[in-house]
TIMAR-632443 format. One record per residue (C-alpha): residue in one letter; x, y, z; residue number from 1. Coordinates in Angstrom, 2 decimals, decimal comma. Layout:
BEGIN
NODE; A; X; Y; Z; NUM
...
***
This chain:
BEGIN
NODE; M; -29,24; 13,97; 7,97; 1
NODE; S; -26,27; 11,51; 7,66; 2
NODE; V; -23,22; 12,74; 9,09; 3
NODE; I; -19,55; 11,68; 8,71; 4
NODE; D; -16,64; 12,97; 10,90; 5
NODE; M; -13,79; 12,74; 8,25; 6
NODE; H; -11,10; 13,99; 10,17; 7
NODE; H; -10,49; 12,39; 13,72; 8
NODE; H; -7,83; 11,06; 15,64; 9
NODE; I; -7,73; 8,31; 18,16; 10
NODE; L; -5,60; 8,24; 21,27; 11
NODE; N; -4,18; 5,29; 22,98; 12
NODE; V; -6,29; 5,24; 26,01; 13
NODE; P; -8,48; 2,59; 27,53; 14
NODE; N; -11,99; 2,48; 25,74; 15
NODE; Y; -11,29; 5,56; 23,38; 16
NODE; T; -13,15; 4,24; 20,78; 17
NODE; E; -16,17; 3,00; 22,62; 18
NODE; N; -16,40; 6,56; 24,39; 19
NODE; L; -16,10; 7,98; 20,92; 20
NODE; I; -19,06; 6,02; 19,63; 21
NODE; K; -21,33; 6,82; 22,55; 22
NODE; H; -20,50; 10,59; 22,01; 23
NODE; M; -21,31; 10,24; 18,29; 24
NODE; D; -24,61; 8,35; 19,12; 25
NODE; R; -25,63; 11,26; 21,53; 26
NODE; I; -24,39; 14,21; 19,06; 27
NODE; G; -25,96; 12,27; 15,75; 28
NODE; I; -22,89; 11,62; 13,86; 29
NODE; D; -23,02; 8,34; 12,03; 30
NODE; R; -19,41; 7,37; 11,13; 31
NODE; V; -15,99; 8,53; 11,71; 32
NODE; C; -12,79; 8,61; 9,69; 33
NODE; L; -10,17; 7,66; 12,20; 34
NODE; S; -6,49; 8,09; 11,98; 35
NODE; G; -3,53; 8,47; 14,36; 36
NODE; L; -1,51; 11,59; 14,68; 37
NODE; G; 1,60; 10,48; 12,56; 38
NODE; L; 4,01; 11,11; 15,24; 39
NODE; P; 6,97; 9,09; 16,39; 40
NODE; S; 6,96; 6,73; 19,24; 41
NODE; D; 8,92; 9,10; 21,50; 42
NODE; N; 6,63; 12,10; 20,68; 43
NODE; W; 5,24; 14,38; 23,53; 44
NODE; L; 2,32; 12,01; 23,91; 45
NODE; G; 4,48; 9,23; 24,75; 46
NODE; D; 2,68; 5,97; 25,31; 47
NODE; L; -0,58; 7,60; 24,59; 48
NODE; S; 0,33; 8,07; 20,98; 49
NODE; P; -2,01; 5,95; 18,51; 50
NODE; T; -0,67; 3,63; 15,53; 51
NODE; N; -2,31; 2,18; 12,82; 52
NODE; E; -2,53; -0,93; 14,62; 53
NODE; D; -4,92; 1,04; 17,26; 54
NODE; V; -7,10; 2,08; 14,31; 55
NODE; R; -7,14; -1,29; 12,78; 56
NODE; K; -8,61; -2,50; 15,96; 57
NODE; A; -11,15; 0,03; 16,01; 58
NODE; M; -12,17; -0,78; 12,40; 59
NODE; K; -12,60; -4,41; 13,59; 60
NODE; D; -14,69; -3,53; 16,85; 61
NODE; F; -17,02; -0,98; 15,04; 62
NODE; P; -17,02; -2,07; 11,28; 63
NODE; D; -20,13; 0,00; 10,62; 64
NODE; R; -18,93; 3,33; 12,23; 65
NODE; V; -15,27; 3,71; 11,96; 66
NODE; I; -13,48; 4,16; 8,50; 67
NODE; G; -9,92; 3,75; 8,64; 68
NODE; F; -7,18; 5,99; 7,30; 69
NODE; G; -3,71; 4,91; 7,65; 70
NODE; V; -0,88; 7,08; 8,49; 71
NODE; I; 2,18; 7,55; 6,54; 72
NODE; R; 5,12; 9,78; 6,53; 73
NODE; L; 6,39; 10,86; 3,03; 74
NODE; G; 10,03; 10,23; 2,79; 75
NODE; E; 10,13; 7,18; 5,27; 76
NODE; S; 6,94; 5,24; 4,21; 77
NODE; T; 7,00; 3,09; 0,89; 78
NODE; I; 4,77; 1,78; -1,53; 79
NODE; E; 4,72; -1,22; 0,43; 80
NODE; D; 3,42; 0,45; 3,39; 81
NODE; V; 0,58; 1,70; 1,24; 82
NODE; E; -0,35; -1,62; -0,24; 83
NODE; R; -0,18; -3,30; 3,20; 84
NODE; L; -2,67; -0,43; 4,49; 85
NODE; Y; -5,22; -0,98; 1,90; 86
NODE; A; -4,88; -4,84; 2,27; 87
NODE; E; -5,69; -4,46; 5,79; 88
NODE; G; -8,70; -2,35; 5,08; 89
NODE; F; -7,97; 0,72; 5,56; 90
NODE; R; -10,00; 3,05; 3,18; 91
NODE; G; -7,82; 6,26; 3,19; 92
NODE; I; -4,15; 7,70; 4,02; 93
NODE; K; -3,34; 10,33; 6,57; 94
NODE; T; -0,29; 12,11; 6,02; 95
NODE; T; 1,93; 14,96; 7,90; 96
NODE; R; 5,29; 16,01; 8,50; 97
NODE; P; 6,82; 15,24; 5,30; 98
NODE; L; 10,71; 15,03; 5,02; 99
NODE; H; 10,25; 17,34; 2,00; 100
NODE; N; 7,49; 19,60; 0,20; 101
NODE; Y; 4,30; 17,70; -0,68; 102
NODE; D; 4,97; 18,17; -4,23; 103
NODE; D; 8,45; 16,70; -4,12; 104
NODE; P; 8,92; 14,35; -7,15; 105
NODE; R; 10,09; 11,74; -4,94; 106
NODE; Y; 6,81; 11,21; -3,60; 107
NODE; D; 5,43; 10,50; -7,06; 108
NODE; P; 5,78; 6,69; -6,93; 109
NODE; I; 3,73; 6,87; -3,59; 110
NODE; Y; 0,96; 9,13; -5,03; 111
NODE; A; 0,74; 6,81; -8,18; 112
NODE; K; 0,10; 3,75; -5,88; 113
NODE; I; -2,46; 5,48; -3,74; 114
NODE; E; -4,27; 6,74; -6,81; 115
NODE; E; -4,14; 3,40; -8,14; 116
NODE; L; -5,83; 1,73; -5,45; 117
NODE; G; -8,64; 4,44; -5,00; 118
NODE; M; -7,55; 5,78; -1,62; 119
NODE; P; -8,25; 9,53; -0,94; 120
NODE; V; -5,50; 11,17; 1,10; 121
NODE; L; -6,12; 13,64; 4,00; 122
NODE; F; -3,16; 15,86; 4,10; 123
NODE; H; -2,43; 18,14; 6,99; 124
NODE; T; -1,77; 21,55; 5,70; 125
NODE; G; -0,67; 24,72; 7,47; 126
NODE; F; 1,23; 25,18; 10,74; 127
NODE; I; 1,38; 22,37; 12,85; 128
NODE; L; 1,85; 21,80; 16,69; 129
NODE; Q; 5,33; 21,65; 18,29; 130
NODE; T; 6,75; 18,44; 19,58; 131
NODE; K; 9,95; 17,88; 21,57; 132
NODE; V; 11,17; 15,64; 18,38; 133
NODE; D; 10,76; 18,38; 15,90; 134
NODE; Q; 14,36; 19,13; 15,44; 135
NODE; R; 15,24; 15,81; 15,07; 136
NODE; D; 12,52; 14,76; 12,80; 137
NODE; D; 13,30; 18,27; 10,59; 138
NODE; V; 9,81; 19,39; 10,63; 139
NODE; S; 8,70; 22,31; 8,63; 140
NODE; S; 5,07; 23,78; 8,17; 141
NODE; A; 6,15; 25,46; 5,06; 142
NODE; R; 6,37; 22,21; 3,39; 143
NODE; M; 2,68; 21,72; 4,05; 144
NODE; R; 1,38; 24,88; 2,34; 145
NODE; P; -1,67; 24,06; 0,30; 146
NODE; V; 0,03; 25,30; -2,67; 147
NODE; M; 2,57; 22,51; -2,37; 148
NODE; L; -0,62; 20,28; -3,35; 149
NODE; D; -1,18; 22,31; -6,69; 150
NODE; R; 1,27; 19,89; -8,79; 151
NODE; V; 0,28; 16,76; -6,98; 152
NODE; A; -3,39; 17,36; -7,98; 153
NODE; R; -2,55; 18,24; -11,55; 154
NODE; S; 0,05; 15,16; -11,84; 155
NODE; F; -2,51; 12,76; -10,52; 156
NODE; P; -6,14; 13,87; -11,20; 157
NODE; N; -7,76; 10,87; -9,82; 158
NODE; L; -6,08; 11,13; -6,55; 159
NODE; T; -8,84; 12,74; -4,05; 160
NODE; M; -7,16; 14,91; -1,72; 161
NODE; F; -8,59; 16,39; 1,71; 162
NODE; I; -6,83; 19,51; 2,69; 163
NODE; A; -7,15; 20,08; 6,30; 164
NODE; H; -7,62; 23,20; 8,56; 165
NODE; L; -8,28; 25,05; 5,39; 166
NODE; G; -4,46; 25,40; 5,25; 167
NODE; M; -4,34; 27,95; 8,48; 168
NODE; P; -3,01; 30,27; 7,97; 169
NODE; W; -2,65; 29,98; 4,28; 170
NODE; H; -6,27; 29,92; 3,64; 171
NODE; E; -6,77; 31,39; 0,37; 172
NODE; E; -4,48; 29,17; -1,02; 173
NODE; A; -6,42; 26,33; 0,23; 174
NODE; A; -9,90; 27,83; -1,13; 175
NODE; M; -8,14; 28,11; -4,56; 176
NODE; M; -7,07; 24,54; -4,64; 177
NODE; A; -10,83; 23,61; -4,15; 178
NODE; R; -11,70; 26,11; -6,91; 179
NODE; F; -9,35; 24,97; -9,36; 180
NODE; H; -9,00; 21,13; -8,77; 181
NODE; P; -11,99; 19,01; -9,09; 182
NODE; N; -10,09; 16,39; -6,81; 183
NODE; A; -9,52; 18,81; -3,79; 184
NODE; Y; -11,65; 19,37; -1,03; 185
NODE; V; -11,34; 21,35; 2,20; 186
NODE; D; -12,10; 20,93; 5,64; 187
NODE; L; -12,29; 23,74; 8,34; 188
NODE; S; -11,23; 21,53; 11,19; 189
NODE; G; -9,53; 22,85; 14,56; 190
NODE; S; -10,46; 23,75; 18,19; 191
NODE; P; -13,65; 24,80; 19,30; 192
NODE; M; -11,31; 27,86; 20,64; 193
NODE; G; -9,28; 28,11; 17,45; 194
NODE; W; -9,09; 29,76; 14,12; 195
NODE; R; -12,33; 28,92; 12,76; 196
NODE; N; -14,50; 30,67; 15,49; 197
NODE; R; -12,44; 33,70; 15,20; 198
NODE; K; -13,18; 34,46; 11,48; 199
NODE; S; -16,53; 36,01; 10,55; 200
NODE; P; -19,28; 34,65; 7,89; 201
NODE; S; -18,02; 37,30; 5,49; 202
NODE; F; -14,41; 35,79; 5,72; 203
NODE; F; -15,92; 32,23; 4,43; 204
NODE; Q; -18,03; 34,01; 1,74; 205
NODE; D; -15,06; 36,26; 0,54; 206
NODE; L; -13,06; 32,91; 0,02; 207
NODE; F; -15,76; 30,57; -1,15; 208
NODE; Y; -17,08; 33,06; -3,67; 209
NODE; W; -17,59; 31,18; -6,71; 210
NODE; E; -20,84; 28,93; -7,48; 211
NODE; G; -20,93; 25,69; -6,02; 212
NODE; A; -17,94; 26,84; -3,94; 213
NODE; F; -19,40; 25,43; -0,52; 214
NODE; N; -19,76; 21,97; -2,13; 215
NODE; K; -16,21; 21,52; -2,04; 216
NODE; L; -16,04; 21,46; 1,80; 217
NODE; V; -16,31; 18,33; 3,90; 218
NODE; F; -16,97; 18,14; 7,73; 219
NODE; G; -13,85; 17,22; 9,91; 220
NODE; S; -13,42; 17,86; 13,78; 221
NODE; D; -9,76; 17,05; 14,21; 222
NODE; V; -10,69; 17,09; 18,02; 223
NODE; H; -11,19; 14,23; 20,57; 224
NODE; F; -14,48; 13,14; 21,95; 225
NODE; D; -14,78; 15,36; 24,76; 226
NODE; D; -14,58; 18,38; 22,25; 227
NODE; L; -16,64; 16,69; 19,27; 228
NODE; E; -19,99; 18,33; 20,16; 229
NODE; A; -18,81; 21,88; 20,39; 230
NODE; S; -16,83; 21,26; 17,04; 231
NODE; Y; -20,04; 19,81; 15,36; 232
NODE; N; -22,25; 22,95; 16,68; 233
NODE; D; -19,68; 25,30; 15,61; 234
NODE; H; -20,14; 23,97; 11,91; 235
NODE; K; -23,94; 24,05; 12,15; 236
NODE; N; -23,93; 27,49; 13,40; 237
NODE; L; -21,60; 28,75; 10,58; 238
NODE; F; -23,56; 26,94; 7,96; 239
NODE; Q; -26,66; 28,78; 9,41; 240
NODE; M; -25,05; 32,00; 9,28; 241
NODE; L; -23,97; 31,43; 5,66; 242
NODE; N; -27,52; 30,55; 4,78; 243
NODE; L; -26,25; 27,18; 3,05; 244
NODE; D; -29,09; 25,16; 1,63; 245
NODE; E; -30,04; 21,77; 2,79; 246
NODE; N; -28,28; 20,10; -0,13; 247
NODE; T; -25,11; 21,86; 0,40; 248
NODE; Q; -24,91; 21,22; 4,07; 249
NODE; K; -25,74; 17,39; 3,27; 250
NODE; R; -22,89; 17,11; 0,92; 251
NODE; I; -20,62; 18,71; 3,49; 252
NODE; L; -21,88; 16,64; 6,44; 253
NODE; S; -21,71; 13,39; 4,63; 254
NODE; G; -22,51; 13,53; 0,68; 255
NODE; N; -19,03; 14,09; -0,71; 256
NODE; V; -17,40; 11,63; 1,77; 257
NODE; N; -20,02; 9,11; 0,62; 258
NODE; A; -19,40; 9,26; -2,80; 259
NODE; I; -15,51; 9,38; -2,80; 260
NODE; L; -15,25; 6,11; -0,50; 261
NODE; N; -18,33; 4,50; -2,17; 262
NODE; L; -20,13; 4,18; 0,92; 263
***
């Protein structure tokens, strides 16, 4: 069964991508959608913080394995930034830490350009870790609630959006985005010791109650390579506990992303 990790962040450390590929080969993950973290250069990671250039190099070194998602910050990045990322071969956009709510009309020209270029957007949703530059950068988790994407989905129906972390802790909002909007998908990404493993199978059954609901999931890890196997096993175990059929699992693990990116 083909597997694509559609939510993975590179680190600016020696041989990170090479080690990631080795882990993917051992675990059985075929391709990875790779992005930076969307943090300023003076964040808590310092020199370890990855950039779009680090992702572009990984795309060049492993073109059959790495799918690049370019990071933008809404409120700072421009249409020209999006066009440049597209020209450089990035297949999607990752965004987080917006200066205003995700549905602020000031972002409409950016969304329109991304939609025109056919690039899906991976939105961080829900609470976000603190960094030492949050006050300066005016960071607010509330701006990234899943419901802040409702107007975006309605205004740009051909803009595919991946809603990360099932909107933790606004899980119901994220699930309803997937239910009401054909262009909205969710992932369950997060640490193996985090929110996902603290929920029972009935929690997910109650959220994804409508016919075909689990087809709106995509597999994403949002961990570095040393936790990748644990994250993948978490997902497989959950799918088994939910009694998801093979076709549904295939869509989650790669089919949806294959179709969206025309792989």
